[in-house]
C-alpha positions as CSV (number, residue, x, y, z in Angstrom):
1,M,-26.6,-0.7,12.3
2,I,-25.0,1.9,10.1
3,T,-22.3,2.8,12.6
4,S,-21.3,-0.9,12.9
5,V,-20.8,-1.1,9.2
6,F,-18.7,2.0,9.1
7,T,-16.7,0.7,12.1
8,L,-16.1,-2.7,10.4
9,R,-15.1,-0.9,7.1
10,R,-12.7,1.3,9.0
11,L,-11.2,-1.6,10.9
12,G,-10.8,-3.6,7.7
13,L,-9.2,-0.6,6.0
14,I,-6.7,-0.2,8.9
15,A,-5.9,-3.9,9.0
16,G,-5.4,-4.0,5.2
17,L,-3.1,-1.0,5.2
18,G,-1.2,-2.5,8.1
19,V,-0.6,-5.7,6.1
20,V,0.4,-3.7,3.0
21,F,2.9,-1.6,5.0
22,T,4.3,-4.6,6.7
23,L,4.8,-6.5,3.5
24,S,6.1,-3.5,1.6
25,S,8.8,-2.9,4.2
26,C,10.4,-6.3,3.3
27,V,11.2,-5.1,-0.2
28,S,14.5,-7.0,-0.7
29,P,15.9,-9.9,1.2
30,Y,19.4,-8.6,0.3
31,Y,19.0,-5.3,2.1
32,G,18.5,-2.9,-0.9
33,G,19.7,0.6,-0.8
34,P,18.0,3.4,1.0
35,N,16.2,4.7,-2.0
36,Q,14.8,1.2,-2.7
37,R,13.4,0.9,0.8
38,V,12.0,4.4,0.9
39,G,10.6,4.1,-2.6
40,G,8.8,0.9,-1.6
41,V,7.2,2.3,1.5
42,L,6.2,5.6,-0.2
43,G,4.9,3.8,-3.2
44,A,2.8,1.5,-1.1
45,A,1.3,4.4,0.8
46,T,0.6,6.4,-2.3
47,G,-0.8,3.4,-4.1
48,A,-3.0,2.4,-1.2
49,L,-4.4,5.9,-1.0
50,A,-5.0,6.1,-4.7
51,G,-6.4,2.6,-4.8
52,A,-8.8,3.3,-1.9
53,V,-10.1,6.5,-3.6
54,I,-10.5,4.7,-7.0
55,G,-12.0,1.6,-5.3
56,N,-14.4,3.7,-3.4
57,Q,-16.1,4.7,-6.7
58,S,-17.1,1.1,-7.2
59,D,-17.9,0.5,-3.4
60,R,-14.7,-1.6,-2.9
61,P,-12.2,0.7,-1.2
62,L,-10.4,-2.1,0.7
63,E,-9.7,-4.1,-2.4
64,G,-8.6,-1.0,-4.2
65,A,-6.2,-0.1,-1.3
66,A,-4.7,-3.6,-1.3
67,I,-4.1,-3.7,-5.0
68,G,-2.9,-0.1,-5.1
69,G,-0.5,-0.7,-2.2
70,V,1.0,-3.8,-3.8
71,V,1.4,-2.2,-7.2
72,G,2.8,1.0,-5.6
73,A,5.3,-0.9,-3.5
74,L,6.6,-2.7,-6.5
75,A,6.8,0.4,-8.6
76,G,8.4,2.5,-5.9
77,S,10.9,-0.2,-5.0
78,A,11.9,-0.6,-8.7
79,L,12.4,3.2,-9.1
80,G,14.4,3.4,-5.9
81,D,16.6,0.5,-7.0
82,V,17.4,2.3,-10.2
83,Q,18.4,5.4,-8.2
84,D,20.6,3.3,-5.9
85,E,22.6,2.0,-8.9
């Protein structure tokens, strides 16, 4: 029973990260500059990782990864946009 829980958690984490990465790659409909796109993807990855670690402390790593990924993508995209200007 324990292995099935870990398998479902791992599957959920992979699916959640896949959604975050997919949505973060569509940062701007107007084809932002290279720094904006890279910043969005790197921010999503870093935010998802940090969110999963922090969320794991309260037994909610998937929610932490999702929230961290979204916040990281927005922050990375904004910083990259500033560098492109």
